[in-house]
N, C-alpha and C positions, 0 to 999 in steps of 0.2 A: 657459793657467796661465802665470800673471807667474812670472821667473823670480825674481824677488827673493822671491815667496812661500816660505813654508816648512812642511812637513807638522807636524802636531803630535805630540811625541812618542810614541812606542806606551808604553802601561804595563804593564810588566812583572809575569807573574801570579807572585803571594804563594807564597810558598814558606815553608815550615814545618821547623825540623827535629825530627828524630827524638825529641829531647830533650823537646819541645815539641808533639809527638804525644802521646807516651807522658802526659805532664801532662795533656793535654786528657780522655785518655782516661779518667786517672784519677780525674778530677773528677768524669764523668757517670757512672764505676761508683759512686763514694763516692753521689753526690746518689740516685741510682736504690737503692743499697742504705739511706739513711735514709729514705725515704718507703717502701719494706717494712717494715722494722724499724716505723716508725710506726703504719702500719696492725696491724702483727701487736700493738704494743703496747696500741692502743685496743682491739682485740680482747680481748685477755688481762686489760685492766682490769675490762673487760664481764661476763669469767667468773669473775672476782676475786670482782666486786659481789655477782655472784648467785649465788656459794657462801657468800661472808658471810650473805646472808640467809638462806639454806637452814640453815646452822650454827647460825645465832643470834648473829652477828658483835655486838660491843658498839663504837660508833663512839668517839672520844677525847672525854672530856668537862673537864671542868673538879676542878679537885683539891676544892673542896669540894663536890663532886654526888654523887649517887647514881645509878645507872643499870640499867635492865632493858631485856630485849629477849626476847620468846617463840623459842623453841630447836623442831625439828622433833621430832615422837614417831611411832611408828610401830605402835605397840601401845594399846588401849582401856584409856579412863578415865586415861590418865596424859598428864602435862603436865609440859613442862619449860621452863625461863627459866633462863639465864643474867643474872646482875645483877654491879654491879661497886659496893664501897665504899670511900672513902676510907681511908688509914690515921692514927690520932692524932687525928681530930675528934670520934668518939665511937664508941661502940660498937652495934650492928645486929642484928636477929633477922628471922625469917622467920612470922610468924602464916599459920595455918591455922586452916580449918573449914569444913564443907557445909551451914551454917544460917543464914540472917537471919533473923531473928525479925521479926515482923508489927511495925513503928511502932516501929522501931530502926533510928537513924541508921547501923549499921554490922552486921556477921557478928559474930556469938559466936563469938569467936576459944577454939579449942579447948588453942592451945600455941601456941610459937614455939619455933623452933630457933636458936641463932646464928649470925651471917655473919662468917667473918673476914676482914680487911682483903685487896682485891685482888678477882681472878674467881673465882665460883662458880657452879655448876652447880644449881639446887635441881628439883628433881623432887618433883611431888605426883602420887601415884598413889594409884586405891581399887581395894582385889582381897581378897580371901579368903586368909587369914595361914595358911601350911601348918602351923605350928606348934601353932593352936591351932582352926582351924577358922572363925573369927570373921570379919566383915567390916570392914574400917578403910581409916580414910584416913591415910594415912602421909606427910610429908615428908622429902626426904631434902638435905642440904644436903654437896654435895663439889666440897673446893677441893685444893692443893696442899696443906693442912695434913691433908687424910685427912678419911673421912666422917664426918657428924654425923646422926640420927635419931631421930622422934619420931613415933607414931603413938596413935590415938583410935579404939576401937571404935564403929560406926554403929550406929543406932536400926533395928530393922527396917523400918519404914515409910520409911525413907532408901533401906536396903538395895532395897528391890522397885523403888523409884523407880530407881537406878541401873544394875538390871538390866533393867527395862524397857526399851522401845523409845520414846524422847521426844525431842524436839528440843530444842536449847542454844543460850542467847543467851551468846557471847561480848562481852563487852566488856573486857576485860584488856589489856595490852600486846600489842601485834602485833610484826613482825619489824623495823619501825625500832627505834631506839634512842631510850627515853625517860629524861630526865635533867633530876631536880629537886635544890634545894635539900636537903644534907644533913641539914637540922633537919626535913623531910618526910619522908611517905611512899610509897609507889608501889603501887597495887594490880594487882601483877605478875599476879593469875588471877582474872577473873570469868564463870565458867561459871554461867549460871542455866538449869536443867533447867525446860521451860515443861509445866505437867502441871497438866490440868482448867480449867474455867472461871477467868478473873483470873490466867491465868499472862502475860499479859504487862502486870500492872500496873505491874511494878517499870521505871523509867527512868533511868540514872545513880544518882547517890545519894537517891535520895528514896525514904522508908521504905516499904516494902511495905506492903499491908492485909493480908496471910496470911505465915505464915511460906514461906518461900523456900528451896528446896532446891537444891545448884548446889556448885559447888567453890572457893574463894575461898584468896587469898593475898594477903598484903601484904608488901611491903618496908619498915621504919619502924626508927626510933631505939629503941635497947631503954634505956631511959630511964624504965621503972614499971612497974605491972601493966599488964596485957591488958586 
């Protein structure tokens, strides 16, 4: 080796202070914790979404809209719907019926229960009234203001259908929120009993060619006679 040549300087090993080491460990721990929390938050959101669908949760809607979503019910011939109506726009009601007359554009509404502003639970039930032993279709609107109820006695031919074993076609609102302008209506319940020949002739809002027994309820502006 030439005496004039010099060896390249050796690199000194990188050293970090204790403070830098603790800072690096802290950053790694924070990153791991953030990732774990992100996964947990995602799972929690999925659980919340599933729970909302099961309980009839209403998604956020506009201030000039009415909304409805089906809520679960574990009792036979009992139907529940969560509804929301705006404040100060108009008055609203839930009309109900158990018959859609032939050649008619809509059910024959028996009566209607007022719906206060905000959210309410609408329960429509067909059962025997223990007070007088008569079978009735009853509609209950429950809200923070209290409960309002109306009932109508059913004719014998309808009672036989509801107490029998028949299939039903459901075309009302589902678990997802349905919202429309407050000047319109929402058919919240449309449960049609399929009885005998011709029971499938009613589709959508096309008038039936025979009386269609079912459970019908509609959230509508309270702006005149039914």
